[in-house]
C-alpha positions in Angstrom: -0.3 0.1 0.1 2.9 2.4 0.6 4.2 2.0 -2.7 0.8 2.4 -4.2 0.6 5.6 -2.1 3.7 6.8 -3.5 2.7 6.3 -6.8 -0.4 7.9 -6.9 1.1 11.5 -5.0 3.6 11.0 -7.9 1.0 11.2 -10.4 -1.3 13.3 -8.6 1.7 16.0 -8.4 2.7 15.8 -11.9 -1.2 16.2 -13.0 -1.3 19.4 -11.0 1.6 20.6 -12.9 0.4 19.9 -15.9 -3.0 21.7 -15.1 -1.0 24.8 -14.0 1.0 25.2 -17.5 -1.9 24.6 -19.5 -4.2 26.7 -17.5 -2.7 29.9 -19.3 -3.8 29.5 -22.6 -6.6 27.3 -22.3 -8.4 28.4 -18.9 -8.6 24.6 -17.8 -7.1 21.4 -19.1 -9.3 18.5 -20.2 -8.8 15.3 -18.2 -8.6 11.9 -20.3 -9.7 8.9 -18.0 -9.6 5.5 -19.3 -12.7 2.9 -18.9 -11.6 -0.6 -19.3 -13.7 -3.7 -19.4 -13.9 -7.2 -20.6 -17.2 -7.3 -22.7 -17.6 -7.1 -26.6 -18.2 -3.8 -28.3 -21.8 -4.8 -29.0 -22.9 -5.6 -25.6 -25.1 -3.4 -23.7 -22.2 -2.8 -21.0 -20.2 -1.5 -23.4 -22.9 0.9 -25.4 -23.7 2.2 -22.1 -20.7 2.9 -21.1 -20.0 4.7 -24.2 -23.3 7.2 -23.5 -22.1 7.8 -19.8 -18.9 9.0 -21.4 -20.7 11.2 -23.8 -23.2 12.5 -20.9 -20.2 13.0 -18.8 -17.8 15.0 -21.5 -21.2 16.9 -22.4 -22.2 18.2 -18.9 -18.4 18.8 -17.7 -18.1 21.2 -21.0 -15.6 18.9 -22.2 -13.2 18.9 -18.7 -13.5 15.1 -18.2 -13.2 12.7 -21.3 -13.9 9.5 -20.9 -12.4 6.6 -23.5 -13.7 3.0 -23.1 -11.9 0.1 -23.7 -13.7 -3.3 -24.3 -13.3 -6.9 -24.9 -10.0 -7.2 -22.8 -8.3 -4.7 -24.8 -6.5 -3.2 -21.6 -6.2 -6.5 -19.7 -8.5 -9.4 -18.7 -10.7 -9.0 -15.4 -7.5 -9.5 -13.1 -5.3 -7.2 -14.8 -7.8 -4.3 -15.0 -8.2 -4.5 -11.2 -4.4 -4.4 -10.9 -4.3 -1.6 -13.4 -6.6 0.5 -10.8 -3.9 0.7 -8.5 -1.0 1.7 -10.6 -2.9 4.1 -13.0 -2.9 2.0 -16.1 -6.6 2.2 -15.9 -8.9 4.9 -14.3 -12.5 3.1 -14.0 -13.9 -0.6 -14.7 -16.6 -2.7 -14.9 -15.6 -6.2 -12.6 -17.4 -8.3 -10.7 -17.4 -8.3 -7.0 -15.9 -12.0 -7.0 -12.6 -10.2 -8.1 -13.2 -7.7 -5.8 -13.1 -10.1 -3.1 -9.4 -10.8 -3.3 -8.8 -7.1 -1.8 -11.6 -6.8 0.2 -14.1 -10.1 0.7 -16.9 -8.9 2.6 -18.1 -6.9 -0.8 -18.3 -10.3 -2.7 -21.4 -11.5 -0.2 -23.9 -10.8 -3.1 -22.4 -13.2 -5.7 -22.5 -15.9 -3.4 -24.5 -19.4 -4.8 -28.1 -18.9 -3.9 -27.9 -15.6 -1.8 -29.7 -13.6 -3.6 -33.2 -14.2 -3.8 -34.2 -12.3 -7.6 -33.9 -8.9 -9.0 -36.2 -6.7 -6.5 -34.1 -8.3 -3.5 -30.8 -7.4 -5.7 -32.7 -3.6 -6.0 -33.1 -3.4 -2.4 -29.4 -4.4 -1.9 -27.9 -1.9 -4.0 -29.8 0.9 -2.2 -29.1 -0.3 1.4 -26.9 0.4 4.2 -25.4 -2.7 4.0 -23.9 -2.1 0.6 -22.9 1.0 1.4 -20.9 0.1 4.6 -19.0 -2.9 2.4 -18.2 -0.3 -0.2 -16.7 1.9 2.2 -14.6 -0.8 3.5 -13.3 -1.9 0.1 -12.3 2.1 -0.2 -10.5 2.2 2.7 -8.7 -1.2 1.7 -7.5 -0.5 -1.6 -8.1 3.4 -2.4 -10.8 2.7 -5.1 -14.2 4.0 -5.3 -17.1 2.1 -5.8 -19.6 4.4 -8.1 -22.2 2.0 -8.7 -24.2 -1.3 -8.7 -25.4 -3.0 -12.0 -27.0 -6.2 -12.3 -25.3 -9.1 -14.7 -27.8 -11.6 -14.6 -28.8 -15.0 -13.1 -25.9 -17.4 -13.9 -26.7 -21.1 -15.7 -25.0 -24.0 -16.8 -24.7 -24.6 -20.7 -23.1 -27.8 -21.5 -23.5 -30.5 -24.4 -25.9 -32.8 -22.5 -29.2 -32.0 -20.1 -28.5 -31.1 -16.1 -31.3 -31.2 -14.3 -29.8 -32.5 -10.9 -26.7 -32.2 -9.1 -25.7 -35.8 -9.9 -25.7 -34.8 -13.1 -22.9 -32.2 -12.8 -20.9 -34.8 -11.3 -16.9 -35.1 -12.5 -18.1 -31.8 -15.4 -15.3 -30.0 -16.5 -16.7 -26.5 -15.9 -15.1 -23.1 -16.9 -15.2 -20.8 -14.0 -14.3 -17.1 -13.7 -11.1 -16.9 -11.6 -12.1 -15.9 -8.5 -12.5 -18.0 -5.4 -16.2 -17.3 -4.8 -17.1 -19.0 -8.7 -15.5 -22.3 -7.1 -18.3 -22.8 -4.2 -21.5 -24.1 -6.4 -19.3 -26.5 -8.4 -17.4 -28.0 -6.4 -20.6 -28.4 -4.1 -22.2 -30.6 -6.8 -19.2 -32.7 -7.6 -17.9 -30.4 -10.4 -14.4 -30.0 -11.8 -13.9 -26.2 -11.8 -11.8 -24.6 -14.0 -10.7 -21.1 -14.1 -10.1 -19.5 -17.2 -10.2 -15.9 -18.9 -13.2 -14.7 -20.4 -11.7 -14.3 -23.6 -10.9 -17.8 -23.5 -13.9 -19.6 -23.2 -15.6 -20.1 -26.4 -12.5 -21.8 -28.4 -12.1 -24.0 -25.1 -15.7 -25.0 -25.4 -15.3 -25.4 -29.2 -12.0 -27.8 -28.6 -13.5 -29.7 -25.8 -10.9 -28.5 -23.4 -13.7 -27.8 -20.8 -17.1 -29.7 -20.9 -19.1 -26.5 -19.5 -19.3 -23.0 -18.6 -22.2 -20.7 -16.5 -23.0 -17.3 -17.2 -26.5 -15.3 -17.8 -28.8 -15.6 -20.9 -28.0 -12.2 -22.4 -23.8 -13.3 -21.8 -24.5 -16.7 -23.3 -26.0 -14.7 -26.5 -23.6 -12.2 -27.0 -20.4 -14.1 -26.3 -22.1 -16.8 -28.7 -21.5 -19.9 -26.5 -25.0 -21.4 -27.9 -22.9 -22.0 -31.1 -20.8 -24.6 -29.3 -23.1 -25.9 -26.1 -26.8 -27.8 -27.4 -28.3 -27.4 -24.0 -28.7 -24.4 -21.6 -30.0 -25.8 -18.1 -31.7 -23.3 -16.0 -29.9 -23.8 -12.6 -29.8 -19.9 -11.6 -27.1 -20.9 -9.2 -25.8 -17.5 -8.6 -27.4 -13.6 -9.3 -24.4 -11.7 -10.2 -23.7 -8.1 -10.2 -20.9 -5.9 -11.8 -19.7 -3.2 -9.8 -18.3 0.3 -11.6 -15.2 1.3 -9.9 -12.6 4.5 -10.1 -9.5 5.2 -8.6 -8.8 7.6 -6.3 -6.5 9.4 -8.3 -8.6 9.2 -11.1 -11.8 11.3 -9.3 -9.1 13.9 -7.4 -8.0 14.5 -10.9 -11.1 16.0 -12.2 -12.3 17.8 -8.9 -15.3 17.2 -6.5 -17.7 18.9 -8.5 -17.0 16.8 -11.9 -16.6 13.7 -9.7 -20.3 14.4 -8.3 -21.6 14.2 -12.2 -19.5 11.5 -12.9 -20.9 9.7 -9.7 -24.5 10.3 -10.8 -23.9 9.6 -14.5 -22.7 6.3 -13.6 -25.7 5.3 -11.2 -28.2 6.3 -13.5 -25.9 4.0 -16.3 -26.2 1.2 -13.8 -30.0 0.9 -13.7 -30.5 1.9 -17.1 -28.0 -1.5 -18.0 -29.6 -3.5 -15.1 -33.0 -2.9 -16.5 -32.0 -3.8 -20.5 -30.5 -6.6 -18.6 -33.3 -8.4 -16.8 -35.6 -7.6 -20.0 -33.4 -9.6 -22.1 -33.4 -12.5 -19.4 -37.1 -12.7 -19.6 -37.3 -12.8 -23.5 -34.0 -15.2 -24.5 -35.3 -18.5 -23.5 -37.8 -18.2 -26.0 -35.1 -16.9 -28.6 -32.6 -19.9 -28.1 -35.5 -22.2 -28.3 -35.8 -20.7 -31.7 -32.3 -21.2 -32.5 -32.6 -24.8 -31.8 -31.0 -24.8 -28.1 -32.7 -27.2 -26.0 -33.3 -25.4 -22.8 -33.9 -27.4 -20.0 -35.9 -26.0 -16.7 -34.6 -27.1 -13.5 -35.7 -27.7 -10.0 -33.1 -25.8 -8.3 -33.8 -27.0 -4.6 -31.7 -29.8 -4.7 -28.9 -27.5 -6.2 -29.4 -24.9 -3.5 -29.6 -27.7 -0.5 -26.0 -28.6 -1.7 -24.8 -25.5 -1.6 -25.7 -24.3 1.9 -23.4 -25.5 4.0 -21.0 -24.0 2.5 -22.5 -20.4 2.7 -22.4 -20.9 6.4 -19.8 -22.3 7.1 -16.0 -21.7 7.7 -13.9 -20.1 5.1 -16.6 -17.7 3.9 -15.2 -13.8 4.0 -18.8 -12.4 5.1 -19.7 -12.4 8.9 -23.2 -14.1 9.7 -24.7 -10.5 10.7 -24.1 -9.5 6.9 -25.4 -13.0 5.9 -28.2 -12.2 7.8 -28.5 -8.6 7.0 -28.6 -9.1 3.5 -31.3 -12.3 4.0 -33.5 -9.5 5.6 -33.5 -7.1 3.0 
């Protein structure tokens, strides 16, 4: 943390010097921020990020110019998280499961079967609990949570029907490279295989892994249905994304413009969330029209398999936090 603080202090001093030098001729210095993520150009996440960047530039009269870099062009998920600390990127979309390695409790909402649905999730994002967890992450990292957005209910795709936990025994399933994503496959006897998002399609196509799990909109825009014959509606995890900015970036643009950024990001998060939720409602029929087998699943046996792990040793959240989330 000391090294990160020194780097941030040096960058802030350098930025202040640039503003002073340019201010004599222009009156202000436009600050360019890099927003990195791993999602495709055509995804809702990227399109709404572009819209947010345009609105921020207009409302700050050009003082804040956000450039958005999609599809892992500035690094995979682990790398862009690390990039916030060294100034390689300024803003990111990232999952709580990746943030867990920096501040464990903030990942609570991404644990299997812990969220009851979209309304429960909306209550959580505006709750005192989420605010406290965001503050804890900020204290641990020096990065600010700007908002939480809905990524969707995750389902297992495969080349065979998966209707009960026993159907997953020994299944080699790709998961994101984060500790919490191992809980569900391990609880049902599968073989979790961490892998970068950008590598999944080819791994499925070549049989390196047997299955993967993601929300329906992601399965569509990443075209996983082209190389998997079955979508099994396990709904084992309600996934979120965080919009995070470094303290350094927010300090460089000043408090007035930072307030605009926070407002626009929070609004954008709900626009994305509502769009993704609507896509989930529409996509089951769409996949079936493409000839994909979509299997309805009794979730209770899967929930029963996971429950002991949710309240056992090793989880990063407290039982008090677990109970507060359940009570929302």
